[in-house]
C-alpha positions as CSV (number, residue, x, y, z in Angstrom):
1,M,74.1,61.2,100.6
2,K,75.2,62.0,104.1
3,T,73.2,64.8,105.5
4,Q,74.9,65.8,108.7
5,F,78.4,67.4,108.6
6,E,80.4,69.5,111.1
7,I,81.0,72.2,108.5
8,A,78.9,73.4,105.5
9,I,80.7,75.8,103.1
10,V,78.7,77.9,100.7
11,G,80.7,78.9,97.6
12,G,83.6,77.1,95.9
13,G,85.9,80.1,95.3
14,L,89.4,80.4,96.7
15,A,88.3,81.1,100.2
16,G,85.7,78.3,100.4
17,L,88.0,75.6,98.8
18,V,91.0,76.6,101.1
19,N,88.6,76.4,104.1
20,A,87.5,72.9,102.9
21,I,91.1,71.9,102.6
22,D,92.3,73.2,105.9
23,L,89.3,71.9,108.0
24,S,89.3,68.5,106.3
25,Q,93.0,68.0,107.0
26,R,92.2,69.0,110.8
27,G,89.8,65.9,110.8
28,H,86.5,67.6,110.4
29,S,83.7,66.5,108.1
30,V,83.1,69.1,105.4
31,V,80.4,69.6,102.7
32,L,80.8,72.5,100.1
33,F,78.1,73.8,97.9
34,E,79.1,75.3,94.6
35,Q,76.3,76.7,92.2
36,N,78.6,76.1,89.1
37,T,81.0,73.4,87.9
38,F,84.9,73.3,87.8
39,P,86.7,74.6,86.0
40,K,85.3,78.1,85.3
41,H,86.6,81.5,84.5
42,K,85.9,84.4,86.8
43,V,86.3,88.2,86.6
44,C,89.7,88.5,88.7
45,G,93.0,90.2,88.5
46,E,94.7,86.6,88.7
47,F,97.8,87.9,90.6
48,V,98.5,86.2,93.9
49,S,100.8,87.8,96.6
50,N,103.3,85.5,97.9
51,E,102.2,86.2,101.5
52,I,100.0,83.0,101.3
53,R,102.5,80.8,99.7
54,P,103.9,79.3,102.8
55,Y,100.4,78.5,104.0
56,L,99.4,76.8,100.8
57,E,102.6,74.9,100.7
58,R,102.0,73.6,104.3
59,L,98.4,72.4,103.1
60,G,99.9,70.8,100.1
61,A,97.8,72.9,98.1
62,F,100.2,75.2,96.1
63,P,99.7,74.7,92.4
64,D,103.1,73.3,91.7
65,E,101.7,71.2,88.7
66,F,101.3,74.7,86.8
67,N,104.0,77.0,85.3
68,V,102.8,79.8,87.3
69,A,104.3,83.3,86.2
70,E,106.6,84.5,89.0
71,I,105.9,88.3,89.3
72,D,108.1,90.6,91.2
73,R,107.8,94.1,89.4
74,L,105.0,96.6,89.5
75,E,104.4,99.4,87.1
76,I,101.7,102.1,87.1
77,S,100.7,104.6,84.5
78,D,98.5,107.7,84.4
79,L,96.3,108.7,81.5
80,S,99.1,110.6,79.6
81,G,101.2,107.4,79.7
82,K,103.7,108.5,82.3
83,V,105.0,105.4,84.2
84,I,106.6,104.7,87.6
85,G,107.6,101.3,88.9
86,T,108.9,99.5,91.9
87,D,110.1,96.0,92.8
88,L,107.7,94.0,94.8
89,D,109.1,93.0,98.2
90,L,107.3,89.7,98.5
91,G,106.4,89.2,94.8
92,G,103.7,87.0,93.7
93,F,102.6,84.6,91.0
94,G,100.0,84.7,88.2
95,I,97.5,82.0,87.7
96,S,94.1,81.8,86.2
97,R,91.0,81.2,88.3
98,F,90.0,78.6,85.7
99,A,93.1,76.5,86.7
100,F,93.5,77.6,90.4
101,D,89.9,76.9,91.6
102,D,89.7,73.6,89.8
103,H,93.2,72.5,91.5
104,L,92.0,73.5,94.8
105,A,88.7,71.6,94.5
106,R,90.7,68.4,93.5
107,V,92.9,68.9,96.6
108,A,89.8,69.4,98.8
109,E,88.2,66.2,97.6
110,K,91.5,64.3,98.2
111,C,91.4,65.6,101.7
112,G,88.0,64.1,102.2
113,A,85.7,67.2,101.7
114,R,82.4,66.5,99.8
115,I,82.1,68.9,97.0
116,L,78.5,69.4,95.6
117,T,78.6,71.3,92.2
118,N,75.6,72.7,90.4
119,E,74.0,73.2,93.8
120,R,72.8,76.6,94.6
121,V,71.9,77.0,98.3
122,K,68.4,78.7,98.6
123,S,68.1,78.9,102.4
124,I,70.2,78.8,105.7
125,A,68.4,78.5,109.1
126,F,69.9,78.4,112.6
127,D,68.2,76.7,115.4
128,A,69.3,75.0,118.7
129,G,73.1,75.2,117.8
130,Y,72.7,73.8,114.3
131,H,72.4,75.3,110.9
132,F,70.0,73.9,108.4
133,L,70.7,74.3,104.6
134,E,68.6,73.5,101.6
135,S,69.6,73.8,97.9
136,R,67.4,74.5,95.0
137,N,67.7,70.9,94.0
138,G,66.5,69.8,97.3
139,V,69.6,68.7,99.0
140,K,69.2,69.2,102.8
141,V,72.2,69.2,105.3
142,R,72.6,69.9,108.9
143,A,75.8,71.4,110.1
144,K,77.4,72.8,113.3
145,V,79.1,75.6,111.4
146,V,78.4,77.4,108.1
147,I,80.9,79.3,106.3
148,G,79.7,81.8,103.7
149,A,82.3,82.0,100.9
150,F,80.0,83.0,98.2
151,G,82.0,85.8,96.7
152,K,81.5,89.5,95.8
153,R,77.8,89.4,95.4
154,S,75.2,86.6,95.7
155,N,71.6,85.8,96.0
156,L,72.3,84.7,99.5
157,D,73.3,88.2,100.5
158,R,69.9,89.4,99.6
159,L,68.2,86.4,101.3
160,M,70.2,87.1,104.5
161,D,69.2,90.8,104.2
162,R,72.9,91.9,104.3
163,S,72.8,95.7,104.7
164,F,75.4,96.6,101.9
165,M,73.0,95.0,99.4
166,Q,70.6,97.9,99.8
167,K,73.2,100.2,98.2
168,R,73.6,100.2,94.3
169,T,77.1,100.8,93.1
170,S,78.4,101.9,89.6
171,Y,81.5,99.6,89.3
172,V,81.7,97.1,86.5
173,G,84.4,94.5,86.4
174,V,85.6,93.1,82.9
175,K,88.2,90.4,82.2
176,C,89.7,88.8,79.0
177,H,92.7,86.8,78.3
178,Y,95.0,87.8,75.3
179,E,97.8,86.6,73.3
180,A,100.6,89.3,73.7
181,D,104.2,89.9,74.1
182,F,104.5,90.8,77.8
183,Q,107.1,90.6,80.4
184,E,106.5,87.4,82.6
185,N,107.6,89.0,85.9
186,L,105.6,92.2,85.5
187,V,102.1,93.4,86.7
188,Q,101.0,96.7,85.3
189,L,98.2,99.0,86.3
190,H,97.1,101.5,83.7
191,N,94.6,104.3,84.5
192,F,92.0,105.8,82.3
193,E,89.2,108.2,82.9
194,G,86.7,106.5,85.1
195,G,88.7,103.4,85.9
196,Y,91.8,101.4,85.9
197,C,93.2,98.2,84.2
198,G,95.5,95.5,85.2
199,L,97.8,93.4,83.0
200,S,99.8,90.3,84.0
201,R,100.7,86.8,82.8
202,V,99.0,83.5,84.0
203,E,100.1,79.9,83.8
204,T,99.1,79.3,80.2
205,G,101.3,82.3,79.0
206,A,98.3,84.4,78.2
207,V,98.0,87.8,79.5
208,N,95.2,88.6,81.8
209,L,93.5,91.9,81.3
210,C,91.0,93.0,84.0
211,F,89.7,96.4,84.6
212,L,87.2,98.2,86.8
213,V,85.1,100.9,85.2
214,D,82.2,103.2,86.1
215,Q,78.9,102.1,84.7
216,K,78.4,105.7,83.4
217,V,81.5,105.4,81.1
218,L,80.3,102.0,79.7
219,E,76.8,103.6,78.9
220,Q,78.6,106.0,76.6
221,Y,79.5,103.3,74.1
222,S,77.7,100.5,72.2
223,G,79.6,97.7,74.2
224,I,82.8,96.6,75.9
225,E,84.9,96.5,72.6
226,E,84.1,100.1,71.5
227,M,84.8,101.3,75.0
228,E,88.2,99.6,75.1
229,Q,89.1,101.1,71.6
230,K,87.8,104.5,72.2
231,H,88.1,105.1,76.0
232,L,90.7,102.8,77.4
233,A,93.1,103.3,74.5
234,Q,93.3,107.0,75.5
235,N,96.0,105.7,77.7
236,P,98.8,105.1,75.3
237,H,100.0,101.9,76.9
238,L,96.6,100.3,76.6
239,K,96.3,101.7,73.1
240,E,99.5,99.7,72.3
241,F,98.4,96.7,73.9
242,F,95.0,96.4,72.2
243,E,96.8,97.1,68.8
244,K,99.4,94.3,69.2
245,S,97.5,91.7,71.1
246,S,94.7,89.2,70.1
247,P,91.8,88.2,72.5
248,I,91.5,84.4,73.3
249,F,88.1,84.6,74.8
250,K,85.2,84.8,72.5
251,S,83.8,87.6,74.5
252,P,85.0,89.2,77.7
253,L,83.6,88.3,81.2
254,V,81.5,91.1,82.9
255,I,80.4,91.4,86.4
256,S,78.4,94.5,87.7
257,Q,77.4,95.9,91.0
258,V,80.8,95.3,92.4
259,N,80.6,96.6,96.0
260,F,83.5,97.7,98.1
261,D,81.5,98.8,101.2
262,S,82.1,97.5,104.6
263,K,80.4,94.2,105.3
264,P,79.5,92.3,108.5
265,V,82.2,89.5,109.0
266,V,79.7,87.3,110.9
267,E,75.9,87.4,110.2
268,D,73.1,85.1,111.5
269,H,76.0,82.8,113.0
270,V,77.4,82.5,109.4
271,L,81.2,83.1,109.2
272,M,81.9,85.1,106.1
273,S,85.1,84.2,104.3
274,G,86.9,85.8,101.3
275,D,85.1,88.4,99.3
276,A,81.9,87.8,101.3
277,A,83.6,89.4,104.3
278,G,85.2,92.2,102.4
279,L,86.6,93.1,99.0
280,I,89.7,95.3,98.4
281,H,89.9,97.5,95.3
282,P,91.6,95.6,92.4
283,F,94.4,98.1,92.0
284,C,95.7,96.9,95.2
285,G,96.4,93.7,93.5
286,N,95.8,91.5,96.7
287,G,92.3,90.3,96.5
288,M,93.1,86.7,95.9
289,A,95.7,86.5,98.7
290,M,93.3,88.2,101.1
291,A,90.6,85.6,100.4
292,I,93.0,82.8,101.1
293,H,94.5,84.5,104.3
294,S,90.8,85.0,105.6
295,A,90.2,81.3,105.1
296,Q,93.3,80.6,107.2
297,I,91.9,82.7,110.1
298,C,88.4,81.3,109.7
299,S,89.6,77.7,109.8
300,G,91.6,78.2,112.9
301,M,88.6,79.7,114.7
302,V,86.2,77.0,113.6
303,H,88.6,74.2,114.5
304,D,88.9,75.7,118.1
305,F,85.2,75.8,118.4
306,L,84.6,72.2,117.2
307,S,87.4,71.0,119.3
308,G,85.5,72.5,122.5
309,K,88.3,75.1,123.2
310,I,85.9,78.1,122.8
311,S,82.2,78.7,122.6
312,R,80.2,79.7,119.5
313,S,80.0,83.3,120.8
314,E,83.7,83.3,121.4
315,M,84.4,81.9,117.8
316,E,82.2,84.6,116.2
317,G,83.6,87.4,118.2
318,S,87.2,86.3,117.8
319,Y,86.9,85.8,114.1
320,A,85.4,89.2,113.6
321,K,88.1,90.8,115.7
322,A,90.9,88.9,114.0
323,W,89.6,89.6,110.5
324,N,89.2,93.3,111.2
325,K,92.6,93.5,112.8
326,E,94.2,91.8,109.7
327,F,92.4,93.5,106.9
328,G,90.6,96.6,108.2
329,A,93.4,98.9,107.5
330,R,94.2,97.4,104.1
331,L,90.6,97.9,103.0
332,K,90.4,101.4,104.4
333,F,93.7,102.1,102.4
334,G,92.2,100.7,99.2
335,R,89.0,102.7,99.5
336,K,91.0,106.0,100.0
337,A,93.6,105.3,97.3
338,S,91.1,104.3,94.8
339,R,89.7,107.8,94.8
340,L,93.0,108.9,93.1
341,F,92.6,106.5,90.3
342,G,90.4,106.9,87.1
343,K,90.6,110.7,87.8
344,P,93.3,112.2,85.4
345,R,94.4,115.1,87.5
346,L,94.5,113.3,90.9
347,T,96.2,110.2,89.3
348,G,98.9,112.5,87.6
349,A,99.6,114.4,90.9
350,A,99.9,111.1,92.8
351,L,102.3,109.5,90.3
352,G,104.2,112.8,90.1
353,L,104.7,112.8,93.8
354,M,105.7,109.1,93.8
355,S,108.1,109.8,91.0
356,T,109.7,112.5,93.0
357,F,109.8,110.2,96.0
358,P,110.3,106.6,94.8
359,P,109.9,105.0,98.3
360,L,106.2,106.1,98.5
361,L,105.3,103.7,95.7
362,N,106.9,100.8,97.5
363,R,105.4,101.9,100.8
364,A,101.8,102.0,99.1
365,S,102.4,98.6,97.9
366,Q,103.4,97.2,101.3
367,M,100.2,98.8,102.8
368,A,98.0,96.7,100.4
369,H,99.8,93.5,101.4
370,G,100.5,91.6,104.6
371,K,103.3,89.3,106.0
372,P,103.8,85.7,105.0
373,I,101.5,83.3,106.9
374,E,101.9,79.7,107.6
């Protein structure tokens, strides 16, 4: 195979695939390494804010082939079951990562990107203006630019000695699809002690249940199912959901050591994109859109560098500055607001305040989202 490319992308999630589509359409040679195959389920809330819809439509990458769930209403409950709600100004859509990632991979290949699946990158070195990558299967590539889109937590984070990897976290993420009677235009967020759980429909008609929980809570039970039935079900809305729904997956998907600490946006001349650059708390409901938005910013900077408009140092500095300007406040808001959730008294007080002053919930939703991008 060809061994020299302008851009090598490590990771075939939303950010990596959108980077591949955008930069291929701009006329650049792109290779993308993905350690798994498509399609594949991932732990994810599977709600996408419409802020990135115009951008995907411009790229010809919006998943029109699927009957995505159009979502325009948010409801939040505390442990006692008290609910407050608001209309979502921009709205969004629900689609599984199983369908969305596979769709984007096919679009990227049609645009000319080389997609290598079952290829885990084991090393990235930079020398004399080029990156040299090697996979565990022995594939070697030279590239002018490397984009790190390897998700929330990767072995490459450890190999690159990224600082946030030194900190252990207690967050565990869990996801499962259910057959259930659930309003299509609705996304719900239900609190329980030690975590919170999101519910929304995806393109198949299934309801995606995804929750974040403290590891210490999980350790009190024999497994995920017992924790759901005895702990999450203390929230009456989740209790009713579990009683009236049927799981579609044989077993839930689980990811541990989910880290929301600040991360370097550029490291060892690698531009981080998507969750590799920063991860917002799931209750903000905007992680998928942020990943795609970060790919849009990254692609523009890389194109300017490869077109000779800016130097490498200018590309790296401008990308870090633009990323932090766009997402820094959102991540800070997410970290602060998450401290209220999973704690019964604080959650009850926060929802009580929002119930008394309804515009506060709408304002909080706006702070977690951005403006439409093209």
